[in-house]
C-alpha positions as CSV (number, residue, x, y, z in Angstrom):
1,M,-12.9,13.4,-3.3
2,K,-9.1,13.8,-2.9
3,V,-7.6,10.5,-4.1
4,G,-3.9,9.4,-3.9
5,M,-2.7,6.5,-6.1
6,I,0.5,4.5,-5.8
7,G,1.2,2.2,-8.8
8,I,0.4,3.7,-12.2
9,G,1.3,0.5,-14.2
10,L,-0.7,-1.2,-16.9
11,M,-3.8,-1.6,-14.6
12,G,-3.3,1.5,-12.5
13,H,-3.0,3.8,-15.5
14,G,-6.5,2.9,-16.6
15,I,-7.9,3.3,-13.0
16,A,-6.3,6.7,-12.6
17,G,-7.7,7.9,-16.0
18,N,-11.2,7.0,-14.9
19,I,-10.9,8.6,-11.5
20,V,-9.8,11.9,-13.1
21,K,-12.6,11.7,-15.7
22,Q,-15.2,11.5,-12.9
23,G,-13.9,14.8,-11.4
24,H,-11.9,13.6,-8.4
25,E,-8.6,15.3,-7.5
26,L,-5.8,12.8,-8.1
27,A,-2.3,12.7,-6.8
28,M,0.1,10.0,-8.0
29,L,3.4,8.8,-6.6
30,E,6.4,9.2,-8.9
31,H,8.0,5.8,-9.6
32,P,10.2,4.4,-12.4
33,G,7.6,1.5,-12.9
34,N,4.8,3.9,-13.8
35,Q,3.4,4.2,-17.3
36,P,3.8,7.6,-18.9
37,L,1.9,10.2,-16.8
38,D,1.7,13.0,-19.4
39,A,-2.0,12.5,-20.3
40,L,-3.0,12.2,-16.6
41,K,-1.1,15.4,-15.7
42,A,-2.7,17.2,-18.6
43,A,-6.1,16.1,-17.2
44,G,-5.3,17.7,-13.9
45,A,-3.5,15.0,-11.9
46,V,-0.4,15.9,-9.9
47,S,2.6,13.8,-9.1
48,L,4.5,13.6,-5.8
49,R,7.7,12.0,-4.7
50,S,6.7,11.0,-1.2
51,A,4.1,8.4,-0.2
52,A,3.7,10.2,3.2
53,E,3.0,13.5,1.4
54,L,0.5,11.8,-0.9
55,A,-1.3,10.3,2.1
56,A,-1.4,13.6,3.9
57,R,-3.4,15.2,1.2
58,S,-5.8,12.3,0.4
59,D,-9.2,11.1,1.6
60,V,-8.5,7.7,0.0
61,V,-5.2,6.1,-1.0
62,I,-5.4,3.4,-3.7
63,L,-2.6,0.9,-4.0
64,V,-2.1,-1.0,-7.3
65,L,1.2,-2.8,-6.7
66,T,2.9,-6.0,-7.6
67,G,2.5,-7.9,-4.4
68,S,2.8,-8.1,-0.6
69,P,6.4,-7.0,-0.2
70,Q,5.7,-3.8,-2.2
71,V,2.5,-3.1,-0.3
72,E,4.2,-3.6,3.1
73,A,7.1,-1.3,2.0
74,V,4.9,1.5,0.7
75,L,2.7,1.4,3.8
76,T,5.1,0.9,6.6
77,G,8.5,1.8,5.3
78,P,10.4,5.1,5.8
79,G,8.4,7.9,4.3
80,G,5.5,5.5,3.7
81,V,1.8,6.0,3.7
82,L,1.3,5.5,7.4
83,E,3.6,8.4,8.2
84,G,1.2,10.8,6.5
85,L,-2.2,9.1,6.8
86,R,-4.9,11.3,8.1
87,P,-7.4,10.1,10.8
88,G,-10.4,8.4,9.1
89,S,-8.7,8.2,5.7
90,V,-9.2,5.0,3.7
91,V,-6.5,2.7,2.2
92,I,-7.8,0.5,-0.6
93,D,-5.4,-2.1,-1.7
94,C,-6.1,-3.3,-5.3
95,S,-2.9,-5.3,-5.5
96,T,-2.6,-9.1,-5.4
97,A,-1.4,-10.1,-2.0
98,I,-1.1,-12.9,0.5
99,P,-4.1,-12.7,2.9
100,S,-1.9,-13.1,6.0
101,S,0.1,-10.1,5.0
102,T,-3.2,-8.2,4.2
103,L,-4.4,-8.8,7.8
104,R,-1.2,-7.4,9.2
105,M,-1.3,-4.3,6.9
106,A,-5.0,-3.7,7.8
107,Q,-4.1,-3.7,11.5
108,A,-1.3,-1.3,10.9
109,V,-3.6,1.1,9.0
110,Q,-6.2,0.9,11.7
111,A,-3.5,1.5,14.4
112,A,-2.5,4.7,12.5
113,G,-6.2,5.9,12.6
114,G,-7.1,4.8,9.1
115,R,-9.6,2.4,7.6
116,F,-8.9,-0.4,5.1
117,L,-10.4,-2.4,2.2
118,D,-8.7,-5.0,0.1
119,A,-10.1,-4.8,-3.4
120,P,-8.1,-6.8,-5.9
121,M,-9.1,-6.8,-9.6
122,T,-9.9,-9.3,-12.3
123,R,-9.9,-8.6,-16.1
124,T,-7.2,-6.9,-18.1
125,P,-5.7,-3.4,-18.8
126,K,-8.2,-3.0,-21.6
127,E,-11.1,-3.2,-19.1
128,A,-9.2,-1.0,-16.7
129,A,-9.0,1.7,-19.3
130,A,-12.7,1.3,-20.1
131,G,-13.7,1.4,-16.4
132,R,-15.0,-2.1,-16.5
133,L,-12.9,-4.0,-14.0
134,N,-14.2,-6.6,-11.5
135,L,-13.4,-5.9,-7.9
136,L,-13.4,-8.5,-5.1
137,V,-13.7,-6.5,-1.9
138,G,-12.8,-7.5,1.7
139,G,-13.7,-5.3,4.6
140,E,-16.7,-3.8,6.5
141,A,-19.8,-3.7,4.4
142,A,-20.5,-0.1,5.5
143,L,-17.1,1.1,4.4
144,L,-17.5,-0.6,1.0
145,Q,-20.8,1.2,0.7
146,E,-19.2,4.5,1.5
147,C,-16.4,3.9,-1.1
148,R,-18.7,2.4,-3.8
149,P,-19.1,5.6,-5.8
150,L,-15.4,6.0,-6.1
151,L,-14.9,2.3,-7.0
152,E,-17.6,2.5,-9.6
153,C,-15.5,5.0,-11.5
154,F,-13.3,2.1,-12.7
155,A,-15.3,-1.1,-11.9
156,E,-18.3,-2.7,-13.6
157,N,-18.8,-5.4,-11.0
158,I,-18.1,-5.1,-7.3
159,V,-18.4,-8.2,-5.1
160,H,-18.2,-8.1,-1.3
161,A,-16.2,-11.2,-0.6
162,G,-16.3,-10.9,3.2
163,Q,-14.1,-9.3,5.9
164,V,-10.6,-7.9,5.5
165,A,-8.4,-10.3,3.4
166,A,-11.3,-12.1,1.9
167,G,-10.9,-10.1,-1.3
168,H,-7.3,-11.1,-1.7
169,G,-8.1,-14.7,-0.9
170,M,-10.8,-14.8,-3.6
171,K,-8.4,-13.1,-6.1
172,L,-5.8,-15.9,-5.5
173,L,-8.5,-18.5,-5.9
174,H,-9.6,-16.9,-9.2
175,N,-6.1,-16.6,-10.5
176,Y,-5.2,-20.1,-9.6
177,V,-8.2,-21.4,-11.5
178,S,-7.7,-19.2,-14.6
179,L,-3.9,-19.5,-14.8
180,G,-4.2,-23.2,-14.0
181,M,-6.5,-23.6,-17.0
182,V,-4.2,-21.6,-19.3
183,S,-1.2,-23.7,-18.1
184,L,-3.1,-26.9,-18.8
185,L,-4.0,-25.6,-22.3
186,C,-0.4,-24.7,-23.0
187,E,0.9,-28.1,-22.0
188,A,-1.8,-29.8,-24.1
189,A,-1.0,-27.5,-27.1
190,A,2.7,-28.4,-26.8
191,C,1.8,-32.1,-26.7
192,A,-0.5,-31.6,-29.7
193,G,2.3,-30.1,-31.7
194,R,4.7,-32.9,-30.8
195,N,2.1,-35.4,-32.0
196,G,1.5,-33.6,-35.4
197,V,-2.0,-32.2,-34.5
198,A,-2.5,-28.9,-36.4
199,P,-3.2,-25.9,-34.2
200,E,-6.5,-25.1,-36.0
201,V,-7.7,-28.7,-35.4
202,F,-6.7,-28.6,-31.8
203,V,-8.6,-25.3,-31.2
204,D,-11.6,-26.3,-33.2
205,V,-12.2,-29.5,-31.4
206,L,-11.8,-27.9,-28.0
207,V,-14.1,-25.0,-28.8
208,K,-16.8,-27.5,-29.8
209,G,-16.3,-29.7,-26.8
210,G,-15.5,-29.6,-23.1
211,G,-12.3,-27.6,-23.6
212,G,-14.0,-24.4,-24.6
213,G,-14.2,-21.3,-22.5
214,T,-12.5,-18.0,-21.5
215,A,-9.0,-19.5,-21.2
216,L,-9.1,-20.9,-24.7
217,E,-10.5,-17.7,-26.2
218,R,-7.6,-15.8,-24.7
219,M,-5.2,-18.4,-25.9
220,K,-6.6,-18.7,-29.5
221,P,-4.6,-15.7,-31.0
222,Y,-1.4,-17.3,-29.9
223,L,-2.2,-20.9,-30.8
224,L,-3.4,-19.9,-34.3
225,A,-1.1,-16.9,-35.1
226,Q,1.6,-16.6,-32.4
227,D,0.0,-13.4,-31.1
228,P,0.3,-13.3,-27.3
229,S,-1.9,-10.2,-26.9
230,G,-5.0,-12.1,-26.0
231,L,-3.6,-12.6,-22.5
232,R,-1.2,-9.8,-21.6
233,F,-0.2,-11.5,-18.3
234,S,3.4,-12.3,-17.7
235,I,4.8,-15.7,-16.8
236,A,6.7,-13.9,-14.0
237,N,3.4,-12.5,-12.5
238,A,1.8,-15.9,-12.9
239,C,4.7,-17.4,-10.8
240,K,4.1,-14.8,-8.2
241,D,0.4,-15.4,-8.0
242,L,0.7,-19.2,-7.9
243,G,3.3,-18.8,-5.2
244,Y,0.9,-16.7,-3.2
245,Y,-1.9,-19.2,-3.7
246,N,0.4,-22.1,-2.5
247,A,1.3,-20.0,0.6
248,M,-2.4,-19.3,1.3
249,A,-3.2,-23.0,0.9
250,S,-0.3,-24.0,3.2
251,D,-1.5,-21.5,5.8
252,A,-5.0,-23.0,5.7
253,G,-3.8,-26.7,5.6
254,A,-5.6,-27.1,2.3
255,A,-4.8,-29.6,-0.5
256,K,-2.5,-28.0,-3.1
257,D,-0.9,-30.9,-5.1
258,I,-2.2,-29.6,-8.4
259,A,-1.4,-26.0,-7.5
260,A,2.2,-27.0,-6.6
261,A,2.6,-28.7,-10.0
262,V,1.3,-25.7,-11.9
263,L,3.7,-23.5,-9.9
264,A,6.6,-25.8,-10.6
265,T,5.8,-25.8,-14.4
266,L,5.8,-22.0,-14.4
267,E,9.0,-21.7,-12.4
268,G,10.7,-24.1,-14.9
269,A,9.4,-22.0,-17.8
270,L,10.5,-18.7,-16.3
271,S,14.1,-19.7,-16.5
272,H,13.7,-20.4,-20.2
273,C,11.8,-17.3,-21.4
274,E,12.5,-13.7,-22.3
275,P,11.8,-11.2,-19.5
276,G,8.2,-10.1,-19.7
277,A,7.1,-13.1,-21.7
278,F,3.3,-13.5,-21.6
279,M,1.4,-16.6,-20.5
280,P,0.4,-17.8,-24.0
281,E,4.1,-18.1,-24.8
282,L,4.2,-21.0,-22.3
283,A,2.8,-23.2,-25.1
284,S,6.0,-22.7,-27.2
285,I,8.3,-23.0,-24.2
286,L,6.8,-26.4,-23.2
287,G,6.9,-27.5,-26.9
288,Q,10.7,-27.0,-27.2
289,P,12.7,-30.2,-27.7
290,T,14.7,-29.4,-24.7
291,R,11.8,-28.0,-22.6
292,P,12.5,-26.8,-19.1
293,A,12.7,-29.5,-16.4
294,T,10.0,-29.2,-13.8
295,P,11.5,-28.6,-10.4
296,A,10.3,-30.6,-7.5
297,A,7.4,-28.9,-5.7
298,A,8.3,-27.7,-2.3
299,D,5.9,-27.3,0.7
């Protein structure tokens, strides 16, 4: 299969590597945000400077981008994917996006003669490199079945969430819950420090009680040794994802008081951290004597 990929970042690099390993022809879009491409090129992948040119030579175009504005630009902008998309080709959007935008982009792809799946990911760059991502897929079941062999090159678990945009909606639900739990742990850890509770005691008690779980396991290296590598997810990306979740909840008229508070906490921390700071570092930011004020949540 001829595959085109746009977005060779931390997650996309692992996906690309596994696609090449399975013998598919891979073309990648040159972009300053890409990880180094030398190993992929050595394995046979080629790089192109035009999204339209990439689409014109691809059976499937996979997007692994930051969010909805980037997806919309690369699909519908000048020289974008839709200018070169071949009839019947498939666009698979593995980005994190707002469902209302996803629906518009799916309609644009279909109007151009293509087909569309949203397939956002969970897990980390480590699992991306190992070909063990989780995919949450929105779109027609028959199209998912057609694309499953390709998706299985880089995914261990593939869940059909429903029709188009259901995958992106489920991803936002997942990230709200997981990032919300991490944020809660960070705030609790900051309070523990201000009250003289030793980090090892804090962690040990939570592990043995109701506070244990995946979020704490990813936070433990930072809480115990100031090592943020257990959760290489930036505070900036968390702000983006929680903003998308709040937008989705507003569109649906759903309750979002807690989500708005988490977003406000992250936005306050973002103005007090180094660029690229990872989520575990939120514990230290919130523990500062002059911690960031929490802005009022806006609808």
